[in-house]
C-alpha positions in Angstrom: -40.0 14.7 319.2 -42.4 14.2 322.3 -41.9 14.4 325.7 -42.8 10.0 326.3 -40.3 9.8 322.8 -37.2 11.0 324.7 -37.6 9.3 327.8 -37.5 6.2 325.9 -33.9 6.5 325.5 -32.2 5.2 328.6 -29.0 7.7 328.2 -31.8 11.1 328.0 -33.1 8.8 331.1 -29.7 8.6 332.8 -30.0 12.8 332.1 -32.7 13.5 333.6 -31.5 11.4 336.9 -28.9 13.6 337.3 -31.0 17.2 336.4 -33.1 16.3 339.3 -30.7 16.8 341.6 -30.0 20.0 339.9 -28.7 22.1 336.9 -25.3 20.6 335.0 -23.1 22.0 332.6 -23.5 20.3 328.9 -19.9 18.8 329.7 -21.0 17.1 332.4 -24.1 15.9 331.5 -22.0 14.7 328.0 -18.9 13.5 330.3 -21.8 11.3 332.2 -22.8 9.0 329.6 -19.1 6.8 329.0 -19.1 4.6 325.9 -20.3 7.8 324.2 -18.2 9.6 321.7 -18.9 13.6 321.8 -20.9 13.8 319.1 -23.5 11.1 319.9 -23.1 12.3 323.8 -24.2 15.8 322.9 -27.1 14.2 320.9 -29.1 13.7 324.4 -29.2 16.7 326.4 -30.1 18.5 322.8 -33.5 16.0 321.9 -35.0 16.7 325.4 -33.9 20.2 325.5 -36.2 20.3 321.5 -38.3 17.5 323.8 -39.7 20.2 326.4 -38.2 18.3 328.9 -35.3 20.5 329.7 -33.5 24.4 328.7 -30.3 25.2 328.8 -28.5 28.9 329.9 -25.9 30.3 328.8 -23.0 31.0 331.5 -20.0 32.7 329.6 -18.5 29.4 327.4 -21.0 27.1 328.8 -24.5 25.7 328.6 -25.8 25.2 331.5 -29.3 22.8 332.0 -31.5 21.6 334.1 -35.9 19.8 333.8 -38.5 22.1 333.4 -41.5 21.6 335.4 -43.6 22.3 333.3 -41.9 19.8 330.6 -42.5 16.9 332.7 -46.3 17.6 333.9 -46.8 16.1 329.7 -45.5 13.2 331.6 -46.8 12.9 335.6 -50.5 13.6 334.2 -50.5 10.5 332.4 -48.5 8.9 334.7 -52.0 9.9 337.0 -54.3 7.5 335.1 -52.3 4.4 336.4 -51.3 5.5 340.1 -54.0 3.8 341.8 -52.9 0.4 340.8 -49.4 1.3 342.0 -51.2 1.2 345.8 -53.2 -1.7 345.2 
C-alpha cells in the first residue's frame, strides 16, 4: 500500500494527527480509535508503518511510533502542484 492509499482511511489520518504532536506508544494509538476491536485498531499503525509514513522503535515491552518526514514528503510534493489554487 502506498502513502496515498494509507491516508485515504479516516482512522489512519486520525493517527497521523496524533503523531504530529509527538511520538506515541502503540497502545495509546490503538486506544484512540474508539469503536474498533483491538485487532482492527492494531492494523492501522502497521499499515502506516508499511506505507513508510511512520517508524517504530522498541522501548522495553512497548513499541513507540513517530512520523517519518521522508514518508510524508511524497504527499507534500504531490500537493505542491495545487498550492496555488488555495491562495486564489
